[in-house]
C-alpha positions in Angstrom: 125.1 86.6 108.2 121.7 87.5 109.7 119.8 90.3 107.9 117.9 93.1 109.6 114.2 92.6 109.8 112.6 95.9 108.8 109.2 97.6 109.1 107.6 98.1 105.7 104.2 99.6 106.6 102.0 100.4 109.6 98.2 100.7 109.5 96.4 101.9 112.6 92.9 100.6 112.0 91.4 102.0 115.2 92.4 102.8 118.7 93.0 99.1 119.6 94.1 97.5 116.3 97.4 97.9 114.4 98.6 96.0 111.4 102.4 96.0 110.6 104.1 94.5 107.5 107.7 93.5 107.6 110.3 92.7 105.0 110.3 88.9 105.8 107.8 86.2 106.8 107.7 86.2 110.6 108.1 83.4 113.0 104.7 82.4 114.4 106.1 82.3 117.9 105.9 86.1 118.6 104.2 87.2 121.9 102.8 90.5 123.1 106.1 91.2 125.0 107.8 91.5 121.6 105.8 94.7 121.1 105.8 98.0 123.0 103.5 101.0 122.5 105.3 103.9 124.2 103.5 107.2 124.8 105.4 110.3 123.7 102.7 112.7 124.9 102.6 114.2 128.4 100.0 112.7 130.8 99.2 109.9 128.4 100.1 106.4 129.5 101.6 103.6 127.3 99.2 101.2 125.6 99.8 97.6 126.5 99.7 95.0 123.7 97.2 92.3 124.5 97.4 89.9 121.6 99.6 89.4 118.5 98.8 87.3 115.5 101.3 86.5 112.7 100.2 85.9 109.1 103.1 85.7 106.7 105.0 89.0 106.9 102.1 90.7 108.7 101.7 91.2 112.4 98.3 92.1 113.8 98.3 93.7 117.2 95.4 94.2 119.6 96.2 96.7 122.3 94.6 98.7 125.1 92.9 101.7 123.5 95.2 104.5 122.5 94.3 108.1 123.3 93.1 110.1 120.2 95.7 112.5 118.9 98.5 111.2 121.3 101.9 110.2 119.8 103.3 106.8 120.5 106.4 104.9 119.5 105.4 101.4 118.2 108.5 99.4 119.1 109.6 95.8 118.4 112.1 93.8 120.4 113.3 90.3 121.2 112.7 89.0 124.7 113.7 85.9 126.6 112.5 82.7 124.8 110.9 84.8 122.0 113.3 86.3 119.6 111.8 88.7 117.0 113.0 86.9 113.9 111.9 85.6 110.5 110.4 82.2 110.1 113.7 80.7 109.0 115.8 82.7 111.5 117.8 84.4 108.7 116.5 87.9 109.6 116.2 89.5 113.1 114.8 92.8 114.3 117.5 95.3 115.3 117.2 96.9 118.7 119.0 100.1 117.6 116.0 102.4 118.6 115.6 103.5 115.0 114.8 100.7 112.5 112.7 98.8 115.1 110.3 101.5 115.9 107.7 103.7 114.2 106.0 106.9 115.4 102.2 106.6 115.3 99.3 108.7 116.4 96.2 107.6 118.3 93.5 107.7 115.7 90.4 109.9 115.6 87.3 108.5 117.4 85.1 106.5 115.0 82.3 108.9 115.7 84.3 112.1 115.1 81.7 114.5 113.6 84.3 116.6 111.8 85.7 113.8 109.8 82.2 112.4 109.1 81.2 115.8 107.7 84.3 116.2 105.6 83.9 112.7 104.0 80.2 113.3 103.3 80.9 116.7 101.9 83.3 115.1 99.3 81.3 111.9 98.8 80.8 110.6 95.3 83.3 113.0 93.6 86.6 112.4 91.9 88.8 113.0 95.0 88.2 109.7 96.8 88.1 111.4 100.2 87.3 108.1 102.0 90.5 106.4 100.7 93.2 106.8 103.3 96.0 106.5 100.7 95.0 109.7 98.8 96.4 113.2 99.4 93.0 114.6 99.8 92.1 112.2 102.6 95.4 113.0 104.4 94.5 116.7 104.2 91.0 116.0 105.6 92.5 113.9 108.4 94.8 116.7 109.4 91.9 119.3 109.3 89.6 117.0 111.3 92.2 116.5 114.0 92.7 120.2 114.5 89.1 121.1 114.3 88.1 118.4 116.8 90.8 119.6 119.2 89.4 123.1 119.0 85.8 121.9 119.4 86.3 119.5 122.3 89.4 120.3 124.2 89.7 124.1 124.6 86.4 126.1 124.1 88.0 129.2 125.7 90.7 129.2 123.1 88.1 128.7 120.3 86.1 131.7 121.6 89.3 133.8 121.7 90.3 132.9 118.2 86.8 133.5 116.9 87.0 137.1 118.3 90.1 137.7 116.2 88.4 137.1 112.9 86.4 139.5 110.8 83.6 137.0 110.6 83.6 136.4 114.4 83.4 132.6 114.1 85.7 129.7 113.8 86.1 128.4 110.3 84.0 125.5 109.2 85.6 122.4 107.8 84.4 123.1 104.3 85.9 126.6 104.5 89.4 125.0 104.5 88.8 121.8 102.7 87.9 123.5 99.5 91.3 125.3 99.5 93.1 122.0 100.3 91.4 120.2 97.5 92.3 123.0 95.1 95.9 123.0 96.1 96.1 119.3 95.7 94.6 119.4 92.2 96.1 120.1 88.8 94.3 123.5 88.8 97.0 124.7 91.3 100.0 123.3 89.4 101.5 126.8 88.7 101.1 128.1 92.2 104.2 128.1 94.3 105.7 130.1 97.1 102.4 131.8 97.9 100.4 132.4 101.1 96.8 131.5 100.6 95.0 132.6 103.8 91.7 130.9 104.6 91.4 132.6 108.0 88.1 134.4 108.1 89.9 137.7 108.0 92.1 137.1 111.1 95.2 138.4 109.2 93.5 141.8 108.9 93.9 142.1 112.7 97.3 140.3 112.7 99.0 141.0 109.4 101.7 138.6 108.3 105.1 140.2 108.2 
């Protein structure tokens, strides 16, 4: 009986490079057509896989640049003359639309100033902000995405939101990052079910509840 070849881990290194680990050693005969990168964001086109390289259970993918912040389904499938199987043929990718795909996001640009600032702000401390596997880094990534969107994509919305705060400005990354680090630390271990508002006083104008 043929087992199901499953995705173990996906690392999006940059907008054009993806590394995927599977449960079994892969056949070396995979081709770009075995991979699809399907946009799930309006007005964003799919990213075409250009090259695939197999190394054991790892599949390296070079693709057309993905759009930052856009959502994509990374999908794997068998095609004519190139089944998506393990090296011994005892495991094969399912095409059920669930186990053969992973939702990914187009990464931040390498020169994103918000993320650069956040990482430098927490450089050389105990939180390992530059390690993508840590909780703190994941907080900072989320903050950087949202701040970058406000800075670059919708200046009118940013000006409107600034006007709704007591401080009359958008929050700086460090305004929020400090609270995120605190909540991720042992110092906050007895805090639960609370609102901690880091909003420059916006809630004074728009009270919660």
